[in-house]
C-alpha positions, 0 to 999 in steps of 0.5 A: 189882049184887046190890041188888034196889032199882030205881034210875035209869040215872044211879044205876046208871052212878054205882055202876059208875063208883065200883066201877071207880074203887075196883078201879083205886084211882083217887081220886075225890070224890062230888058232896057232898064238898068239893074245896077248903075255900077255894073252898067258903068263897068260894062261901058268901060271894059272891052267886050269879048269881041273887043268892042269898047262900048256895050250895045244896048237894045 
């Protein structure tokens, strides 16, 4: 990590895991990427456990 920015331990671990996955050519999705459009659509329509109509995404 040649970046001089101070980051949290979680961000450092995430960066290292992404580097490893890229080196090993392992496919992965980030936390904001959709896995399945059908599931995403259903989550937008259905109420949450707290009664929210729309799912809040990061």
